[in-house]
C-alpha positions as CSV (number, residue, x, y, z in Angstrom):
1,M,50.5,4.6,-66.9
2,T,48.1,7.5,-66.7
3,R,44.4,7.6,-66.2
4,R,44.0,7.8,-69.9
5,L,44.7,4.0,-70.2
6,L,41.7,2.3,-71.8
7,G,39.2,3.1,-69.1
8,G,41.6,3.7,-66.2
9,A,40.6,4.6,-62.7
10,V,37.6,6.6,-61.5
11,A,39.2,10.0,-62.3
12,A,39.2,9.0,-66.0
13,A,35.5,8.5,-66.2
14,A,34.8,12.2,-66.5
15,V,37.3,12.5,-69.4
16,F,35.9,9.5,-71.2
17,A,32.3,10.7,-70.8
18,L,33.2,13.7,-73.0
19,V,33.6,11.4,-76.0
20,T,30.5,10.8,-78.1
21,A,29.5,7.1,-77.7
22,P,29.8,5.2,-81.0
23,A,26.8,3.4,-82.3
24,A,26.6,-0.3,-81.5
25,N,27.8,-2.6,-84.3
26,A,25.6,-5.3,-85.7
27,A,27.4,-8.5,-84.9
28,T,26.7,-12.2,-84.2
29,T,28.1,-11.8,-80.7
30,S,25.5,-10.2,-78.4
31,F,25.8,-8.1,-75.3
32,S,24.3,-10.8,-73.1
33,G,26.6,-11.1,-70.0
34,A,28.3,-7.8,-70.6
35,V,28.3,-5.2,-67.9
36,A,29.1,-1.5,-67.6
37,L,31.2,-0.1,-64.8
38,S,31.5,3.5,-63.8
39,N,34.8,3.8,-65.8
40,C,35.3,0.5,-67.6
41,S,33.6,-2.5,-69.1
42,G,33.3,-6.1,-67.8
43,S,31.3,-9.3,-68.0
44,V,29.6,-11.9,-65.9
45,V,31.8,-15.0,-66.4
46,K,31.6,-18.7,-65.2
47,P,34.0,-21.6,-65.7
48,A,32.1,-24.5,-67.2
49,D,32.3,-26.6,-64.0
50,T,31.2,-24.0,-61.6
51,P,27.6,-24.7,-60.3
52,L,24.9,-22.2,-61.1
53,D,24.1,-21.8,-57.3
54,A,27.6,-20.3,-56.8
55,P,28.1,-16.5,-56.4
56,A,28.5,-14.9,-59.8
57,L,31.8,-13.3,-60.8
58,V,32.4,-10.2,-62.9
59,L,35.6,-10.0,-64.9
60,S,37.4,-6.7,-65.6
61,N,40.9,-5.2,-65.5
62,G,43.1,-4.7,-62.4
63,H,43.5,-1.1,-63.5
64,C,39.7,-0.6,-63.4
65,L,39.5,-1.1,-59.6
66,E,37.6,1.7,-57.8
67,S,40.6,1.8,-55.4
68,G,43.0,2.7,-58.2
69,F,45.8,0.9,-60.0
70,P,47.6,-2.0,-58.1
71,E,51.3,-1.4,-57.8
72,P,53.8,-3.6,-59.7
73,G,54.0,-6.8,-57.7
74,Q,50.8,-6.2,-55.8
75,V,48.1,-8.9,-55.7
76,I,44.8,-8.1,-54.0
77,T,42.5,-10.8,-52.6
78,D,39.3,-10.7,-50.6
79,Q,38.9,-6.9,-50.6
80,S,35.4,-5.7,-49.7
81,S,33.5,-3.9,-52.3
82,D,30.0,-2.7,-52.8
83,R,30.5,-1.6,-56.4
84,T,27.5,-1.9,-58.8
85,F,27.4,-3.1,-62.4
86,D,24.7,-2.5,-65.1
87,L,23.8,-5.7,-66.9
88,L,23.1,-5.0,-70.5
89,S,20.2,-6.3,-72.6
90,E,21.1,-8.7,-75.4
91,D,21.0,-5.9,-78.0
92,G,23.0,-3.6,-75.7
93,Q,20.6,-0.7,-76.0
94,S,19.2,-0.9,-72.4
95,S,19.9,-2.1,-68.9
96,A,18.6,-5.5,-67.9
97,G,19.2,-4.7,-64.3
98,T,21.9,-3.8,-61.7
99,V,24.0,-6.3,-59.7
100,Q,26.3,-5.5,-56.8
101,A,29.7,-6.7,-55.7
102,K,30.3,-8.3,-52.3
103,K,34.1,-8.2,-52.7
104,V,37.1,-8.3,-55.0
105,V,38.2,-11.9,-54.9
106,Y,41.3,-11.2,-57.0
107,A,43.0,-8.4,-58.7
108,T,46.5,-7.6,-60.0
109,M,48.4,-5.7,-62.7
110,T,51.4,-8.1,-62.4
111,D,51.9,-10.6,-65.3
112,T,48.3,-9.8,-66.3
113,D,45.8,-7.1,-65.8
114,V,42.7,-8.6,-64.2
115,S,40.1,-8.1,-61.6
116,L,37.4,-10.5,-60.4
117,Y,34.5,-9.3,-58.4
118,Q,32.2,-11.7,-56.5
119,L,28.6,-10.6,-56.6
120,T,25.8,-10.8,-54.0
121,D,23.7,-12.8,-56.5
122,T,24.3,-16.3,-57.8
123,Y,24.4,-17.2,-61.5
124,A,21.0,-18.8,-61.1
125,G,19.6,-15.7,-59.3
126,I,20.8,-13.4,-62.1
127,K,19.2,-15.6,-64.7
128,D,15.9,-15.8,-62.8
129,K,15.7,-12.1,-62.1
130,Y,17.2,-10.6,-65.2
131,G,17.2,-13.3,-67.8
132,V,21.0,-13.0,-68.2
133,A,23.2,-16.0,-68.4
134,P,27.0,-15.8,-67.8
135,L,29.6,-16.1,-70.4
136,E,31.8,-19.2,-70.2
137,L,35.3,-18.6,-69.2
138,V,37.5,-21.1,-70.9
139,G,40.6,-22.8,-69.4
140,S,42.6,-23.3,-72.6
141,H,45.2,-21.1,-74.3
142,P,43.8,-19.0,-77.2
143,E,45.1,-19.5,-80.7
144,A,46.6,-17.0,-83.2
145,G,44.2,-16.4,-86.1
146,T,41.1,-16.7,-83.9
147,A,38.3,-14.3,-84.9
148,I,37.4,-12.3,-81.8
149,D,34.8,-9.8,-80.6
150,V,35.7,-7.2,-77.9
151,V,32.4,-6.4,-76.2
152,S,32.3,-3.1,-74.4
153,G,29.5,-2.6,-71.9
154,Y,30.7,1.0,-71.3
155,W,30.3,2.1,-74.9
156,K,27.6,-0.5,-75.9
157,K,29.8,-1.4,-78.9
158,I,31.3,-4.6,-80.2
159,Y,34.7,-4.4,-81.9
160,S,35.6,-7.3,-84.2
161,C,39.0,-8.4,-85.4
162,G,41.4,-11.3,-84.9
163,I,44.3,-12.5,-82.8
164,D,47.4,-11.4,-84.6
165,G,49.7,-13.2,-82.2
166,F,51.1,-13.2,-78.6
167,V,53.6,-11.0,-76.9
168,H,56.3,-12.5,-74.7
169,E,56.3,-9.4,-72.5
170,L,54.3,-6.2,-72.8
171,H,55.9,-3.3,-70.9
172,E,53.9,-0.2,-70.0
173,G,55.4,2.3,-67.5
174,D,56.3,0.2,-64.4
175,W,54.0,-2.7,-65.3
176,V,54.9,-5.9,-67.2
177,W,52.4,-8.3,-68.7
178,K,53.2,-11.7,-70.0
179,D,51.9,-13.6,-73.1
180,S,49.6,-10.7,-74.0
181,I,47.2,-10.9,-76.9
182,R,47.9,-8.6,-79.9
183,Y,44.9,-7.7,-82.1
184,T,44.8,-7.4,-85.8
185,P,43.5,-4.0,-87.1
186,G,39.8,-3.7,-86.7
187,C,39.4,-3.7,-82.9
188,D,39.8,0.1,-82.6
189,T,39.2,0.1,-78.9
190,I,39.1,3.4,-77.0
191,G,39.0,4.7,-73.4
192,G,36.2,2.9,-71.5
193,T,36.7,-0.4,-73.3
194,S,39.1,-1.7,-70.6
195,G,37.9,-4.8,-69.0
196,S,35.8,-5.8,-72.0
197,P,35.6,-9.6,-72.5
198,I,37.5,-10.9,-75.5
199,V,35.0,-13.4,-77.0
200,D,35.8,-16.2,-79.4
201,H,33.5,-15.2,-82.3
202,E,32.9,-18.9,-83.2
203,T,32.2,-20.3,-79.7
204,G,30.9,-17.2,-77.8
205,K,33.2,-18.0,-75.0
206,V,35.6,-15.7,-73.1
207,I,39.3,-16.1,-73.9
208,G,40.7,-12.8,-72.6
209,V,40.2,-9.3,-71.3
210,N,40.9,-6.1,-73.2
211,N,43.4,-3.8,-71.6
212,T,45.6,-1.3,-73.5
213,A,47.0,0.2,-76.7
214,N,50.0,2.1,-77.9
215,E,48.4,5.5,-78.4
216,D,51.2,7.9,-79.4
217,G,54.1,5.7,-80.7
218,Q,56.2,6.2,-77.6
219,R,58.4,3.5,-76.2
220,C,57.3,1.6,-73.1
221,T,55.6,4.6,-71.4
222,E,52.2,4.9,-69.8
223,N,49.6,4.5,-72.6
224,N,52.3,3.4,-75.0
225,P,53.2,-0.2,-74.2
226,C,56.1,-1.8,-76.0
227,E,56.8,-5.5,-76.9
228,V,59.8,-7.2,-75.5
229,D,60.9,-10.6,-76.8
230,E,62.7,-13.5,-75.2
231,S,66.1,-11.9,-76.0
232,G,65.2,-8.5,-74.6
233,N,64.7,-6.8,-78.0
234,V,62.1,-4.0,-77.8
235,E,59.6,-3.2,-80.5
236,V,57.1,-0.3,-80.6
237,K,54.0,-0.8,-82.7
238,P,52.1,2.5,-82.8
239,G,48.3,2.2,-82.7
240,T,48.4,-1.5,-81.8
241,K,45.8,-2.8,-79.3
242,Y,46.3,-5.5,-76.7
243,G,44.4,-7.8,-74.3
244,E,45.4,-10.2,-71.6
245,E,44.7,-14.0,-71.5
246,T,42.3,-15.4,-68.9
247,Y,42.7,-19.2,-69.4
248,G,44.7,-19.5,-66.2
249,I,41.8,-18.2,-64.0
250,P,39.5,-21.3,-63.8
251,A,42.3,-23.4,-62.3
252,C,42.4,-20.9,-59.4
253,L,38.7,-20.8,-58.6
254,T,36.8,-23.1,-56.2
255,P,33.2,-24.3,-56.8
256,A,32.1,-21.5,-54.5
257,S,33.6,-18.8,-56.7
258,E,36.5,-18.1,-54.3
259,V,40.1,-17.9,-55.4
260,D,42.5,-20.5,-54.0
261,L,46.0,-19.7,-55.3
262,D,47.4,-22.9,-53.8
263,Q,45.1,-25.2,-55.9
264,Q,46.9,-27.6,-58.3
265,G,47.4,-26.0,-61.7
266,C,46.9,-22.4,-60.4
267,A,49.6,-20.1,-61.8
268,L,48.2,-16.7,-61.1
269,P,50.6,-14.3,-59.2
270,K,50.3,-14.6,-55.4
271,P,50.5,-11.8,-52.8
């Protein structure tokens, strides 16, 4: 995997900045809750049962960490961070304010591609100061055929399509992701959209996180993931875009927005 992966590590930001930003789409889904990172996109997310006085969480990709890509098999927990995020206005055309991380509570590129930053502000504090409410992070598996919006805070653009289906294993370079989301044509995501929330168009709730695409038609190489089925058969789908499911995250979170990988029902990879 190279730094060209949809919004990769910090070194990629300069490359992506050379691309002219697309105009924002008109869509029912708004930019409320979306954030822009220095090199990626993200969102302020909250499971339904988490109290509003808990520290807020920002969801993005593991490969968007400022410290670089986690190695295969590596799981990061409680890593200090002072990273800042720009909260977008509802129409995506301006910044509603800036929030700051306290730490990375969880990040990995094993089985999934996810990072969760704990902020210095609570959900209630962000709402009071900036008028921005979190997006709800659902705990149920998404369904094929669901209409989705991929909301990029980096590009201030919403990509709309549907869930085409799910991939048993998605292989890219040395990384393997399981039960990945395959998009229908329409979500033509580009560098900088990594970490964007995948929002259920009907409910407005987060069901996944955008992470990669097969760019050049190559087989299982960096920036060219391939699909591997239960029998080990490999299929390459040039130009196809993918995301990772997030339904397993709420079962691993405490009411204080900490990650407890030993909680009942938590199946995220452990260190």
